[in-house]
C-alpha positions in Angstrom: 14.9 3.9 15.3 14.0 2.3 12.0 13.9 -1.0 10.3 17.2 -2.9 9.7 17.9 -4.2 6.2 21.4 -5.5 5.6 24.1 -3.3 7.0 22.1 -0.1 7.1 19.4 1.1 9.4 16.8 3.3 7.8 15.6 6.4 9.6 11.9 6.3 10.4 10.1 8.0 7.6 6.9 10.0 8.1 3.9 8.0 6.8 0.7 9.7 6.0 -2.4 9.0 3.9 -2.0 9.4 0.2 -3.7 12.5 -1.1 -4.8 13.6 -4.6 -1.9 16.0 -5.1 0.5 13.0 -4.5 -0.6 11.6 -7.8 1.6 14.3 -9.4 4.7 13.0 -7.7 4.0 9.3 -7.5 1.4 8.8 -10.2 3.8 8.0 -13.1 5.8 5.2 -11.5 2.7 3.7 -9.7 0.9 3.8 -13.1 3.8 2.0 -14.8 3.8 -0.7 -12.1 0.0 -1.3 -12.2 -0.1 -1.3 -16.0 2.5 -4.0 -16.0 0.5 -6.0 -13.4 -2.8 -5.4 -15.0 -2.2 -5.2 -18.8 -5.9 -5.3 -19.7 -6.3 -1.8 -18.2 -5.1 1.5 -19.6 -3.8 4.7 -17.9 -7.2 6.3 -17.7 -8.8 3.4 -15.9 -5.8 3.0 -13.5 -5.8 6.8 -12.7 -9.6 6.7 -12.1 -9.1 3.6 -9.8 -6.4 5.4 -7.8 -8.3 8.6 -7.5 -11.4 6.7 -6.3 -9.5 5.0 -3.5 -8.0 8.1 -1.9 -11.0 9.0 0.3 -12.6 5.6 0.9 -12.8 4.5 4.5 -12.4 0.8 3.4 -8.9 1.6 1.9 -5.7 2.7 3.6 -3.7 4.4 0.8 -0.3 5.5 2.3 2.5 7.8 1.2 6.2 8.2 1.9 8.6 10.3 -0.2 9.9 7.1 -2.0 7.1 4.6 -1.5 3.4 4.0 -1.6 1.1 1.3 -0.2 -2.5 0.3 -0.5 -4.5 -2.0 1.7 -8.3 -2.6 1.6 -10.8 -4.1 4.0 -12.9 -6.6 2.2 -15.3 -9.4 2.9 -13.2 -12.1 1.4 -15.2 -15.2 2.5 -18.8 -14.3 1.8 -20.3 -17.0 3.9 -18.5 -16.0 7.1 -18.9 -12.3 6.7 -15.7 -11.7 8.6 -13.7 -8.8 7.0 -10.0 -9.1 6.3 -7.4 -6.6 5.3 -5.8 -7.3 1.9 -2.6 -5.7 0.7 -3.2 -4.4 -2.8 0.4 -3.2 -3.3 3.5 -1.9 -1.5 5.8 -0.2 -4.0 9.0 1.7 -3.4 12.0 3.0 -5.2 15.1 0.8 -5.1 17.0 1.3 -1.9 13.9 2.3 0.1 12.7 -1.2 1.1 13.3 -0.7 4.8 11.2 2.4 4.9 8.4 0.7 2.9 8.4 -2.2 5.4 7.0 0.3 7.9 3.8 0.2 5.9 3.1 -3.2 7.3 3.1 -1.8 10.8 0.5 0.7 9.7 -1.6 -2.0 8.0 -1.6 -3.9 11.3 -2.6 -0.9 13.4 -5.4 -0.2 10.9 -6.7 -3.7 10.9 -6.6 -3.8 14.8 -8.6 -0.5 14.9 -11.3 -2.2 12.8 -11.1 -5.4 14.9 -10.0 -7.3 11.9 -8.0 -10.4 12.8 -6.8 -11.5 9.4 -4.5 -9.8 7.0 -3.5 -11.0 3.5 -0.1 -9.5 2.7 2.9 -9.9 0.3 0.6 -10.1 -2.7 2.4 -7.3 -4.7 5.3 -5.9 -2.8 8.8 -4.6 -3.3 9.6 -5.4 0.4 11.6 -8.6 0.8 10.1 -11.2 3.2 
């Protein structure tokens, strides 16, 4: 069973952590999107940023064949010290929005596993509300 968007039901797609070799497949179009969102950066700085996140325990960088997602646990409100999970991006190829929506389920599970009660999402996403 998968997510329902419009008239089609998407098959559940296997989601796994993004790995360094995945930059070969997804790196180009992720780079294009991030350069557009952050025009003060260049390809080298974005590539370094992405490589640095892959193995961080504070980041959940996820992979699907036609989509990627990144969430990060941060201490957003310094005075309270409570961590929150912040979506950095959920990108997908056109027509794969239903599969990409499954990333939010994974973000929620990850937040719960860290006992984080607050998530900030829909910051930079291709998934319709």
